[in-house]
mmCIF file of the N, C-alpha and C atoms, coordinates in Angstrom:
data_MODEL
# 
_entry.id   MODEL 
# 
loop_
_atom_site.group_PDB 
_atom_site.id 
_atom_site.type_symbol 
_atom_site.label_atom_id 
_atom_site.label_alt_id 
_atom_site.label_comp_id 
_atom_site.label_asym_id 
_atom_site.label_entity_id 
_atom_site.label_seq_id 
_atom_site.pdbx_PDB_ins_code 
_atom_site.Cartn_x 
_atom_site.Cartn_y 
_atom_site.Cartn_z 
_atom_site.occupancy 
_atom_site.B_iso_or_equiv 
_atom_site.pdbx_formal_charge 
_atom_site.auth_seq_id 
_atom_site.auth_comp_id 
_atom_site.auth_asym_id 
_atom_site.auth_atom_id 
_atom_site.pdbx_PDB_model_num 
ATOM 1   N N  . UNK A 1 1  ? 0.840  -1.232 0.029   1.00 0.00 ? 1  UNK A N  1 
ATOM 2   C CA . UNK A 1 1  ? 0.087  -0.039 -0.096  1.00 0.00 ? 1  UNK A CA 1 
ATOM 3   C C  . UNK A 1 1  ? 0.940  1.197  0.007   1.00 0.00 ? 1  UNK A C  1 
ATOM 4   N N  . UNK A 1 2  ? 2.038  1.423  0.710   1.00 0.00 ? 2  UNK A N  1 
ATOM 5   C CA . UNK A 1 2  ? 2.849  2.429  0.787   1.00 0.00 ? 2  UNK A CA 1 
ATOM 6   C C  . UNK A 1 2  ? 3.549  2.674  -0.573  1.00 0.00 ? 2  UNK A C  1 
ATOM 7   N N  . UNK A 1 3  ? 3.705  1.448  -1.333  1.00 0.00 ? 3  UNK A N  1 
ATOM 8   C CA . UNK A 1 3  ? 4.453  1.713  -2.491  1.00 0.00 ? 3  UNK A CA 1 
ATOM 9   C C  . UNK A 1 3  ? 3.463  2.443  -3.503  1.00 0.00 ? 3  UNK A C  1 
ATOM 10  N N  . UNK A 1 4  ? 2.140  1.861  -3.361  1.00 0.00 ? 4  UNK A N  1 
ATOM 11  C CA . UNK A 1 4  ? 1.265  2.475  -4.361  1.00 0.00 ? 4  UNK A CA 1 
ATOM 12  C C  . UNK A 1 4  ? 0.992  4.063  -4.119  1.00 0.00 ? 4  UNK A C  1 
ATOM 13  N N  . UNK A 1 5  ? 0.954  4.510  -2.762  1.00 0.00 ? 5  UNK A N  1 
ATOM 14  C CA . UNK A 1 5  ? 0.800  5.856  -2.432  1.00 0.00 ? 5  UNK A CA 1 
ATOM 15  C C  . UNK A 1 5  ? 2.058  6.381  -2.963  1.00 0.00 ? 5  UNK A C  1 
ATOM 16  N N  . UNK A 1 6  ? 3.141  6.020  -2.763  1.00 0.00 ? 6  UNK A N  1 
ATOM 17  C CA . UNK A 1 6  ? 4.448  6.858  -3.404  1.00 0.00 ? 6  UNK A CA 1 
ATOM 18  C C  . UNK A 1 6  ? 4.216  6.867  -4.873  1.00 0.00 ? 6  UNK A C  1 
ATOM 19  N N  . UNK A 1 7  ? 3.908  5.848  -5.412  1.00 0.00 ? 7  UNK A N  1 
ATOM 20  C CA . UNK A 1 7  ? 3.944  5.864  -6.926  1.00 0.00 ? 7  UNK A CA 1 
ATOM 21  C C  . UNK A 1 7  ? 2.801  6.952  -7.263  1.00 0.00 ? 7  UNK A C  1 
ATOM 22  N N  . UNK A 1 8  ? 1.535  7.170  -6.333  1.00 0.00 ? 8  UNK A N  1 
ATOM 23  C CA . UNK A 1 8  ? 0.562  8.032  -6.918  1.00 0.00 ? 8  UNK A CA 1 
ATOM 24  C C  . UNK A 1 8  ? 1.115  9.574  -6.538  1.00 0.00 ? 8  UNK A C  1 
ATOM 25  N N  . UNK A 1 9  ? 1.880  9.625  -5.653  1.00 0.00 ? 9  UNK A N  1 
ATOM 26  C CA . UNK A 1 9  ? 2.324  10.947 -5.286  1.00 0.00 ? 9  UNK A CA 1 
ATOM 27  C C  . UNK A 1 9  ? 3.480  11.527 -6.336  1.00 0.00 ? 9  UNK A C  1 
ATOM 28  N N  . UNK A 1 10 ? 4.214  10.556 -6.729  1.00 0.00 ? 10 UNK A N  1 
ATOM 29  C CA . UNK A 1 10 ? 5.240  10.940 -7.998  1.00 0.00 ? 10 UNK A CA 1 
ATOM 30  C C  . UNK A 1 10 ? 4.527  11.137 -9.209  1.00 0.00 ? 10 UNK A C  1 
ATOM 31  N N  . UNK A 1 11 ? 3.481  10.299 -9.634  1.00 0.00 ? 11 UNK A N  1 
ATOM 32  C CA . UNK A 1 11 ? 2.650  10.645 -10.831 1.00 0.00 ? 11 UNK A CA 1 
ATOM 33  C C  . UNK A 1 11 ? 2.042  11.975 -10.627 1.00 0.00 ? 11 UNK A C  1 
ATOM 34  N N  . UNK A 1 12 ? 1.390  12.221 -9.460  1.00 0.00 ? 12 UNK A N  1 
ATOM 35  C CA . UNK A 1 12 ? 0.883  13.591 -9.293  1.00 0.00 ? 12 UNK A CA 1 
ATOM 36  C C  . UNK A 1 12 ? 1.873  14.706 -9.230  1.00 0.00 ? 12 UNK A C  1 
ATOM 37  N N  . UNK A 1 13 ? 3.116  14.499 -8.709  1.00 0.00 ? 13 UNK A N  1 
ATOM 38  C CA . UNK A 1 13 ? 4.124  15.436 -9.096  1.00 0.00 ? 13 UNK A CA 1 
ATOM 39  C C  . UNK A 1 13 ? 4.590  15.755 -10.451 1.00 0.00 ? 13 UNK A C  1 
ATOM 40  N N  . UNK A 1 14 ? 4.572  14.843 -10.972 1.00 0.00 ? 14 UNK A N  1 
ATOM 41  C CA . UNK A 1 14 ? 5.032  14.837 -12.599 1.00 0.00 ? 14 UNK A CA 1 
ATOM 42  C C  . UNK A 1 14 ? 3.861  15.602 -13.339 1.00 0.00 ? 14 UNK A C  1 
ATOM 43  N N  . UNK A 1 15 ? 2.692  15.283 -12.964 1.00 0.00 ? 15 UNK A N  1 
ATOM 44  C CA . UNK A 1 15 ? 1.298  16.022 -13.697 1.00 0.00 ? 15 UNK A CA 1 
ATOM 45  C C  . UNK A 1 15 ? 1.363  17.477 -13.206 1.00 0.00 ? 15 UNK A C  1 
ATOM 46  N N  . UNK A 1 16 ? 1.720  17.887 -12.340 1.00 0.00 ? 16 UNK A N  1 
ATOM 47  C CA . UNK A 1 16 ? 1.904  19.182 -11.472 1.00 0.00 ? 16 UNK A CA 1 
ATOM 48  C C  . UNK A 1 16 ? 2.937  19.799 -12.276 1.00 0.00 ? 16 UNK A C  1 
ATOM 49  N N  . UNK A 1 17 ? 4.026  19.264 -12.334 1.00 0.00 ? 17 UNK A N  1 
ATOM 50  C CA . UNK A 1 17 ? 5.175  20.141 -13.103 1.00 0.00 ? 17 UNK A CA 1 
ATOM 51  C C  . UNK A 1 17 ? 4.993  20.019 -14.487 1.00 0.00 ? 17 UNK A C  1 
ATOM 52  N N  . UNK A 1 18 ? 4.148  19.293 -15.211 1.00 0.00 ? 18 UNK A N  1 
ATOM 53  C CA . UNK A 1 18 ? 3.865  19.559 -16.594 1.00 0.00 ? 18 UNK A CA 1 
ATOM 54  C C  . UNK A 1 18 ? 2.841  20.635 -16.625 1.00 0.00 ? 18 UNK A C  1 
ATOM 55  N N  . UNK A 1 19 ? 1.740  20.845 -15.870 1.00 0.00 ? 19 UNK A N  1 
ATOM 56  C CA . UNK A 1 19 ? 0.762  21.586 -15.888 1.00 0.00 ? 19 UNK A CA 1 
ATOM 57  C C  . UNK A 1 19 ? 1.436  23.067 -15.783 1.00 0.00 ? 19 UNK A C  1 
ATOM 58  N N  . UNK A 1 20 ? 2.419  23.007 -14.623 1.00 0.00 ? 20 UNK A N  1 
ATOM 59  C CA . UNK A 1 20 ? 3.112  24.439 -14.573 1.00 0.00 ? 20 UNK A CA 1 
ATOM 60  C C  . UNK A 1 20 ? 3.915  24.784 -15.791 1.00 0.00 ? 20 UNK A C  1 
ATOM 61  N N  . UNK A 1 21 ? 4.696  24.108 -16.351 1.00 0.00 ? 21 UNK A N  1 
ATOM 62  C CA . UNK A 1 21 ? 5.356  24.304 -17.472 1.00 0.00 ? 21 UNK A CA 1 
ATOM 63  C C  . UNK A 1 21 ? 4.616  24.824 -18.525 1.00 0.00 ? 21 UNK A C  1 
ATOM 64  N N  . UNK A 1 22 ? 3.301  23.891 -18.676 1.00 0.00 ? 22 UNK A N  1 
ATOM 65  C CA . UNK A 1 22 ? 2.406  24.384 -19.808 1.00 0.00 ? 22 UNK A CA 1 
ATOM 66  C C  . UNK A 1 22 ? 1.853  25.822 -19.593 1.00 0.00 ? 22 UNK A C  1 
ATOM 67  N N  . UNK A 1 23 ? 1.342  26.023 -18.120 1.00 0.00 ? 23 UNK A N  1 
ATOM 68  C CA . UNK A 1 23 ? 0.777  27.227 -17.917 1.00 0.00 ? 23 UNK A CA 1 
ATOM 69  C C  . UNK A 1 23 ? 1.687  28.411 -18.040 1.00 0.00 ? 23 UNK A C  1 
ATOM 70  N N  . UNK A 1 24 ? 2.882  28.370 -17.615 1.00 0.00 ? 24 UNK A N  1 
ATOM 71  C CA . UNK A 1 24 ? 4.006  29.342 -17.851 1.00 0.00 ? 24 UNK A CA 1 
ATOM 72  C C  . UNK A 1 24 ? 4.321  29.541 -19.342 1.00 0.00 ? 24 UNK A C  1 
ATOM 73  N N  . UNK A 1 25 ? 4.405  28.589 -20.102 1.00 0.00 ? 25 UNK A N  1 
ATOM 74  C CA . UNK A 1 25 ? 4.297  28.904 -21.491 1.00 0.00 ? 25 UNK A CA 1 
ATOM 75  C C  . UNK A 1 25 ? 3.435  29.592 -22.150 1.00 0.00 ? 25 UNK A C  1 
ATOM 76  N N  . UNK A 1 26 ? 2.098  29.051 -21.850 1.00 0.00 ? 26 UNK A N  1 
ATOM 77  C CA . UNK A 1 26 ? 0.927  29.715 -22.405 1.00 0.00 ? 26 UNK A CA 1 
ATOM 78  C C  . UNK A 1 26 ? 0.746  31.231 -21.970 1.00 0.00 ? 26 UNK A C  1 
ATOM 79  N N  . UNK A 1 27 ? 0.774  31.357 -20.652 1.00 0.00 ? 27 UNK A N  1 
ATOM 80  C CA . UNK A 1 27 ? 0.636  32.742 -20.280 1.00 0.00 ? 27 UNK A CA 1 
ATOM 81  C C  . UNK A 1 27 ? 1.655  33.618 -20.389 1.00 0.00 ? 27 UNK A C  1 
ATOM 82  N N  . UNK A 1 28 ? 2.849  33.166 -19.930 1.00 0.00 ? 28 UNK A N  1 
ATOM 83  C CA . UNK A 1 28 ? 3.992  34.394 -20.159 1.00 0.00 ? 28 UNK A CA 1 
ATOM 84  C C  . UNK A 1 28 ? 4.477  34.492 -21.662 1.00 0.00 ? 28 UNK A C  1 
ATOM 85  N N  . UNK A 1 29 ? 4.245  33.502 -22.460 1.00 0.00 ? 29 UNK A N  1 
ATOM 86  C CA . UNK A 1 29 ? 4.753  33.771 -23.739 1.00 0.00 ? 29 UNK A CA 1 
ATOM 87  C C  . UNK A 1 29 ? 3.585  34.676 -24.494 1.00 0.00 ? 29 UNK A C  1 
ATOM 88  N N  . UNK A 1 30 ? 2.312  34.426 -24.310 1.00 0.00 ? 30 UNK A N  1 
ATOM 89  C CA . UNK A 1 30 ? 1.193  35.349 -24.691 1.00 0.00 ? 30 UNK A CA 1 
ATOM 90  C C  . UNK A 1 30 ? 1.362  36.582 -24.400 1.00 0.00 ? 30 UNK A C  1 
ATOM 91  N N  . UNK A 1 31 ? 1.959  36.888 -23.103 1.00 0.00 ? 31 UNK A N  1 
ATOM 92  C CA . UNK A 1 31 ? 2.078  38.283 -22.535 1.00 0.00 ? 31 UNK A CA 1 
ATOM 93  C C  . UNK A 1 31 ? 3.261  39.055 -23.206 1.00 0.00 ? 31 UNK A C  1 
ATOM 94  N N  . UNK A 1 32 ? 4.337  38.125 -23.089 1.00 0.00 ? 32 UNK A N  1 
ATOM 95  C CA . UNK A 1 32 ? 5.690  38.964 -23.370 1.00 0.00 ? 32 UNK A CA 1 
ATOM 96  C C  . UNK A 1 32 ? 6.086  38.965 -24.795 1.00 0.00 ? 32 UNK A C  1 
ATOM 97  N N  . UNK A 1 33 ? 5.376  38.126 -25.680 1.00 0.00 ? 33 UNK A N  1 
ATOM 98  C CA . UNK A 1 33 ? 5.947  37.795 -27.147 1.00 0.00 ? 33 UNK A CA 1 
ATOM 99  C C  . UNK A 1 33 ? 4.814  38.174 -27.870 1.00 0.00 ? 33 UNK A C  1 
ATOM 100 N N  . UNK A 1 34 ? 4.403  39.295 -28.197 1.00 0.00 ? 34 UNK A N  1 
ATOM 101 C CA . UNK A 1 34 ? 3.125  39.578 -28.964 1.00 0.00 ? 34 UNK A CA 1 
ATOM 102 C C  . UNK A 1 34 ? 3.206  39.123 -30.602 1.00 0.00 ? 34 UNK A C  1 
ATOM 103 N N  . UNK A 1 35 ? 4.670  39.314 -30.861 1.00 0.00 ? 35 UNK A N  1 
ATOM 104 C CA . UNK A 1 35 ? 4.830  39.068 -32.346 1.00 0.00 ? 35 UNK A CA 1 
ATOM 105 C C  . UNK A 1 35 ? 6.046  38.216 -32.469 1.00 0.00 ? 35 UNK A C  1 
ATOM 106 N N  . UNK A 1 36 ? 5.920  36.862 -32.349 1.00 0.00 ? 36 UNK A N  1 
ATOM 107 C CA . UNK A 1 36 ? 7.155  35.994 -32.316 1.00 0.00 ? 36 UNK A CA 1 
ATOM 108 C C  . UNK A 1 36 ? 8.114  36.204 -33.545 1.00 0.00 ? 36 UNK A C  1 
ATOM 109 N N  . UNK A 1 37 ? 9.174  36.174 -33.521 1.00 0.00 ? 37 UNK A N  1 
ATOM 110 C CA . UNK A 1 37 ? 10.116 36.353 -34.538 1.00 0.00 ? 37 UNK A CA 1 
ATOM 111 C C  . UNK A 1 37 ? 11.386 35.376 -34.226 1.00 0.00 ? 37 UNK A C  1 
ATOM 112 N N  . UNK A 1 38 ? 12.447 35.340 -35.043 1.00 0.00 ? 38 UNK A N  1 
ATOM 113 C CA . UNK A 1 38 ? 13.459 34.430 -35.072 1.00 0.00 ? 38 UNK A CA 1 
ATOM 114 C C  . UNK A 1 38 ? 14.215 34.424 -33.735 1.00 0.00 ? 38 UNK A C  1 
ATOM 115 N N  . UNK A 1 39 ? 14.189 35.613 -32.919 1.00 0.00 ? 39 UNK A N  1 
ATOM 116 C CA . UNK A 1 39 ? 14.843 35.451 -31.712 1.00 0.00 ? 39 UNK A CA 1 
ATOM 117 C C  . UNK A 1 39 ? 14.203 36.389 -30.627 1.00 0.00 ? 39 UNK A C  1 
ATOM 118 N N  . UNK A 1 40 ? 14.420 36.337 -29.472 1.00 0.00 ? 40 UNK A N  1 
ATOM 119 C CA . UNK A 1 40 ? 13.809 37.255 -28.517 1.00 0.00 ? 40 UNK A CA 1 
ATOM 120 C C  . UNK A 1 40 ? 14.654 38.263 -27.991 1.00 0.00 ? 40 UNK A C  1 
ATOM 121 N N  . UNK A 1 41 ? 14.049 39.691 -28.119 1.00 0.00 ? 41 UNK A N  1 
ATOM 122 C CA . UNK A 1 41 ? 14.912 40.798 -27.832 1.00 0.00 ? 41 UNK A CA 1 
ATOM 123 C C  . UNK A 1 41 ? 14.976 40.810 -26.330 1.00 0.00 ? 41 UNK A C  1 
ATOM 124 N N  . UNK A 1 42 ? 15.902 41.789 -25.880 1.00 0.00 ? 42 UNK A N  1 
ATOM 125 C CA . UNK A 1 42 ? 15.843 41.938 -24.312 1.00 0.00 ? 42 UNK A CA 1 
ATOM 126 C C  . UNK A 1 42 ? 14.759 42.328 -23.616 1.00 0.00 ? 42 UNK A C  1 
ATOM 127 N N  . UNK A 1 43 ? 13.939 43.104 -24.158 1.00 0.00 ? 43 UNK A N  1 
ATOM 128 C CA . UNK A 1 43 ? 12.626 43.220 -23.490 1.00 0.00 ? 43 UNK A CA 1 
ATOM 129 C C  . UNK A 1 43 ? 11.766 41.929 -23.175 1.00 0.00 ? 43 UNK A C  1 
ATOM 130 N N  . UNK A 1 44 ? 11.851 41.258 -24.412 1.00 0.00 ? 44 UNK A N  1 
ATOM 131 C CA . UNK A 1 44 ? 10.860 40.001 -24.297 1.00 0.00 ? 44 UNK A CA 1 
ATOM 132 C C  . UNK A 1 44 ? 11.527 39.084 -23.206 1.00 0.00 ? 44 UNK A C  1 
ATOM 133 N N  . UNK A 1 45 ? 12.947 38.962 -23.297 1.00 0.00 ? 45 UNK A N  1 
ATOM 134 C CA . UNK A 1 45 ? 13.538 38.211 -22.208 1.00 0.00 ? 45 UNK A CA 1 
ATOM 135 C C  . UNK A 1 45 ? 13.188 38.497 -20.769 1.00 0.00 ? 45 UNK A C  1 
ATOM 136 N N  . UNK A 1 46 ? 13.583 39.800 -20.474 1.00 0.00 ? 46 UNK A N  1 
ATOM 137 C CA . UNK A 1 46 ? 13.219 40.434 -19.421 1.00 0.00 ? 46 UNK A CA 1 
ATOM 138 C C  . UNK A 1 46 ? 11.809 40.004 -18.780 1.00 0.00 ? 46 UNK A C  1 
ATOM 139 N N  . UNK A 1 47 ? 10.795 40.273 -19.704 1.00 0.00 ? 47 UNK A N  1 
ATOM 140 C CA . UNK A 1 47 ? 9.425  40.067 -19.424 1.00 0.00 ? 47 UNK A CA 1 
ATOM 141 C C  . UNK A 1 47 ? 9.129  38.675 -19.212 1.00 0.00 ? 47 UNK A C  1 
ATOM 142 N N  . UNK A 1 48 ? 9.771  37.687 -19.946 1.00 0.00 ? 48 UNK A N  1 
ATOM 143 C CA . UNK A 1 48 ? 9.464  36.292 -19.634 1.00 0.00 ? 48 UNK A CA 1 
ATOM 144 C C  . UNK A 1 48 ? 10.029 35.941 -18.339 1.00 0.00 ? 48 UNK A C  1 
ATOM 145 N N  . UNK A 1 49 ? 11.389 36.303 -18.184 1.00 0.00 ? 49 UNK A N  1 
ATOM 146 C CA . UNK A 1 49 ? 11.861 35.979 -16.781 1.00 0.00 ? 49 UNK A CA 1 
ATOM 147 C C  . UNK A 1 49 ? 11.127 36.470 -15.712 1.00 0.00 ? 49 UNK A C  1 
ATOM 148 N N  . UNK A 1 50 ? 10.578 37.831 -15.527 1.00 0.00 ? 50 UNK A N  1 
ATOM 149 C CA . UNK A 1 50 ? 9.782  38.223 -14.529 1.00 0.00 ? 50 UNK A CA 1 
ATOM 150 C C  . UNK A 1 50 ? 8.426  37.449 -14.371 1.00 0.00 ? 50 UNK A C  1 
ATOM 151 N N  . UNK A 1 51 ? 7.753  37.163 -15.590 1.00 0.00 ? 51 UNK A N  1 
ATOM 152 C CA . UNK A 1 51 ? 6.509  36.565 -15.592 1.00 0.00 ? 51 UNK A CA 1 
ATOM 153 C C  . UNK A 1 51 ? 6.686  35.279 -15.039 1.00 0.00 ? 51 UNK A C  1 
ATOM 154 N N  . UNK A 1 52 ? 7.919  34.480 -15.649 1.00 0.00 ? 52 UNK A N  1 
ATOM 155 C CA . UNK A 1 52 ? 8.055  33.096 -15.089 1.00 0.00 ? 52 UNK A CA 1 
ATOM 156 C C  . UNK A 1 52 ? 8.109  33.095 -13.388 1.00 0.00 ? 52 UNK A C  1 
ATOM 157 N N  . UNK A 1 53 ? 9.033  34.106 -12.939 1.00 0.00 ? 53 UNK A N  1 
ATOM 158 C CA . UNK A 1 53 ? 9.364  34.091 -11.489 1.00 0.00 ? 53 UNK A CA 1 
ATOM 159 C C  . UNK A 1 53 ? 8.099  34.399 -10.786 1.00 0.00 ? 53 UNK A C  1 
ATOM 160 N N  . UNK A 1 54 ? 7.242  35.302 -11.274 1.00 0.00 ? 54 UNK A N  1 
ATOM 161 C CA . UNK A 1 54 ? 6.040  35.615 -10.537 1.00 0.00 ? 54 UNK A CA 1 
ATOM 162 C C  . UNK A 1 54 ? 5.020  34.552 -10.594 1.00 0.00 ? 54 UNK A C  1 
ATOM 163 N N  . UNK A 1 55 ? 5.043  33.642 -11.643 1.00 0.00 ? 55 UNK A N  1 
ATOM 164 C CA . UNK A 1 55 ? 4.020  32.441 -11.752 1.00 0.00 ? 55 UNK A CA 1 
ATOM 165 C C  . UNK A 1 55 ? 4.596  31.509 -10.927 1.00 0.00 ? 55 UNK A C  1 
ATOM 166 N N  . UNK A 1 56 ? 5.871  31.221 -10.926 1.00 0.00 ? 56 UNK A N  1 
ATOM 167 C CA . UNK A 1 56 ? 6.156  30.116 -9.863  1.00 0.00 ? 56 UNK A CA 1 
ATOM 168 C C  . UNK A 1 56 ? 6.021  30.532 -8.496  1.00 0.00 ? 56 UNK A C  1 
ATOM 169 N N  . UNK A 1 57 ? 6.173  31.803 -8.085  1.00 0.00 ? 57 UNK A N  1 
ATOM 170 C CA . UNK A 1 57 ? 6.139  32.297 -6.789  1.00 0.00 ? 57 UNK A CA 1 
ATOM 171 C C  . UNK A 1 57 ? 4.452  32.081 -6.396  1.00 0.00 ? 57 UNK A C  1 
ATOM 172 N N  . UNK A 1 58 ? 3.460  32.333 -7.243  1.00 0.00 ? 58 UNK A N  1 
ATOM 173 C CA . UNK A 1 58 ? 2.390  32.095 -7.017  1.00 0.00 ? 58 UNK A CA 1 
ATOM 174 C C  . UNK A 1 58 ? 2.009  30.569 -6.983  1.00 0.00 ? 58 UNK A C  1 
ATOM 175 N N  . UNK A 1 59 ? 2.493  29.863 -7.651  1.00 0.00 ? 59 UNK A N  1 
ATOM 176 C CA . UNK A 1 59 ? 2.308  28.382 -7.793  1.00 0.00 ? 59 UNK A CA 1 
ATOM 177 C C  . UNK A 1 59 ? 2.724  27.775 -6.534  1.00 0.00 ? 59 UNK A C  1 
ATOM 178 N N  . UNK A 1 60 ? 3.727  28.353 -5.927  1.00 0.00 ? 60 UNK A N  1 
ATOM 179 C CA . UNK A 1 60 ? 4.330  27.764 -4.803  1.00 0.00 ? 60 UNK A CA 1 
ATOM 180 C C  . UNK A 1 60 ? 3.599  28.019 -3.235  1.00 0.00 ? 60 UNK A C  1 
ATOM 181 N N  . UNK A 1 61 ? 3.144  29.364 -3.729  1.00 0.00 ? 61 UNK A N  1 
ATOM 182 C CA . UNK A 1 61 ? 2.083  29.716 -2.422  1.00 0.00 ? 61 UNK A CA 1 
ATOM 183 C C  . UNK A 1 61 ? 0.838  29.041 -2.331  1.00 0.00 ? 61 UNK A C  1 
ATOM 184 N N  . UNK A 1 62 ? 0.275  28.860 -3.645  1.00 0.00 ? 62 UNK A N  1 
ATOM 185 C CA . UNK A 1 62 ? -1.025 27.809 -3.594  1.00 0.00 ? 62 UNK A CA 1 
ATOM 186 C C  . UNK A 1 62 ? -0.417 26.547 -3.346  1.00 0.00 ? 62 UNK A C  1 
ATOM 187 N N  . UNK A 1 63 ? 0.479  25.919 -3.665  1.00 0.00 ? 63 UNK A N  1 
ATOM 188 C CA . UNK A 1 63 ? 0.849  24.506 -3.430  1.00 0.00 ? 63 UNK A CA 1 
ATOM 189 C C  . UNK A 1 63 ? 0.910  24.383 -1.891  1.00 0.00 ? 63 UNK A C  1 
ATOM 190 N N  . UNK A 1 64 ? 1.696  25.336 -1.281  1.00 0.00 ? 64 UNK A N  1 
ATOM 191 C CA . UNK A 1 64 ? 2.013  25.157 0.319   1.00 0.00 ? 64 UNK A CA 1 
ATOM 192 C C  . UNK A 1 64 ? 0.509  25.254 0.759   1.00 0.00 ? 64 UNK A C  1 
ATOM 193 N N  . UNK A 1 65 ? -0.187 26.290 0.428   1.00 0.00 ? 65 UNK A N  1 
ATOM 194 C CA . UNK A 1 65 ? -1.743 26.262 1.125   1.00 0.00 ? 65 UNK A CA 1 
ATOM 195 C C  . UNK A 1 65 ? -2.428 24.900 0.860   1.00 0.00 ? 65 UNK A C  1 
ATOM 196 N N  . UNK A 1 66 ? -2.321 24.430 -0.278  1.00 0.00 ? 66 UNK A N  1 
ATOM 197 C CA . UNK A 1 66 ? -3.153 23.197 -0.411  1.00 0.00 ? 66 UNK A CA 1 
ATOM 198 C C  . UNK A 1 66 ? -2.485 22.162 0.266   1.00 0.00 ? 66 UNK A C  1 
ATOM 199 N N  . UNK A 1 67 ? -1.373 22.032 0.590   1.00 0.00 ? 67 UNK A N  1 
ATOM 200 C CA . UNK A 1 67 ? -0.598 20.801 1.268   1.00 0.00 ? 67 UNK A CA 1 
ATOM 201 C C  . UNK A 1 67 ? -0.959 21.032 2.749   1.00 0.00 ? 67 UNK A C  1 
ATOM 202 N N  . UNK A 1 68 ? -0.806 22.183 3.404   1.00 0.00 ? 68 UNK A N  1 
ATOM 203 C CA . UNK A 1 68 ? -1.272 22.580 4.636   1.00 0.00 ? 68 UNK A CA 1 
ATOM 204 C C  . UNK A 1 68 ? -2.671 22.176 4.864   1.00 0.00 ? 68 UNK A C  1 
ATOM 205 N N  . UNK A 1 69 ? -3.609 22.471 3.907   1.00 0.00 ? 69 UNK A N  1 
ATOM 206 C CA . UNK A 1 69 ? -5.002 22.097 4.237   1.00 0.00 ? 69 UNK A CA 1 
ATOM 207 C C  . UNK A 1 69 ? -5.354 20.512 4.083   1.00 0.00 ? 69 UNK A C  1 
ATOM 208 N N  . UNK A 1 70 ? -4.524 20.077 3.044   1.00 0.00 ? 70 UNK A N  1 
ATOM 209 C CA . UNK A 1 70 ? -4.622 18.553 3.100   1.00 0.00 ? 70 UNK A CA 1 
ATOM 210 C C  . UNK A 1 70 ? -4.183 17.584 4.177   1.00 0.00 ? 70 UNK A C  1 
ATOM 211 N N  . UNK A 1 71 ? -3.170 18.193 4.776   1.00 0.00 ? 71 UNK A N  1 
ATOM 212 C CA . UNK A 1 71 ? -2.588 17.775 6.171   1.00 0.00 ? 71 UNK A CA 1 
ATOM 213 C C  . UNK A 1 71 ? -3.722 17.858 7.125   1.00 0.00 ? 71 UNK A C  1 
ATOM 214 N N  . UNK A 1 72 ? -4.301 18.968 7.220   1.00 0.00 ? 72 UNK A N  1 
ATOM 215 C CA . UNK A 1 72 ? -5.455 19.102 8.294   1.00 0.00 ? 72 UNK A CA 1 
ATOM 216 C C  . UNK A 1 72 ? -6.485 18.080 8.147   1.00 0.00 ? 72 UNK A C  1 
ATOM 217 N N  . UNK A 1 73 ? -6.973 17.613 7.216   1.00 0.00 ? 73 UNK A N  1 
ATOM 218 C CA . UNK A 1 73 ? -7.843 16.602 6.918   1.00 0.00 ? 73 UNK A CA 1 
ATOM 219 C C  . UNK A 1 73 ? -7.550 15.391 7.087   1.00 0.00 ? 73 UNK A C  1 
# 
């Protein structure tokens, strides 16, 4: 039973990581690169970096809150 639970945890972690990457790509790229070209200019790079950092920070806050609530149940 313990092995099954660990397997489920790992699969959930992988699914969450994939969802995070997908959302960051979708949201930040749409916001920061309105006209895609052959390369990113410095403004686009800075925007993407800031957007990704903010998105990851928000994701971490939500994840910690979720884990805290789940542990209380």
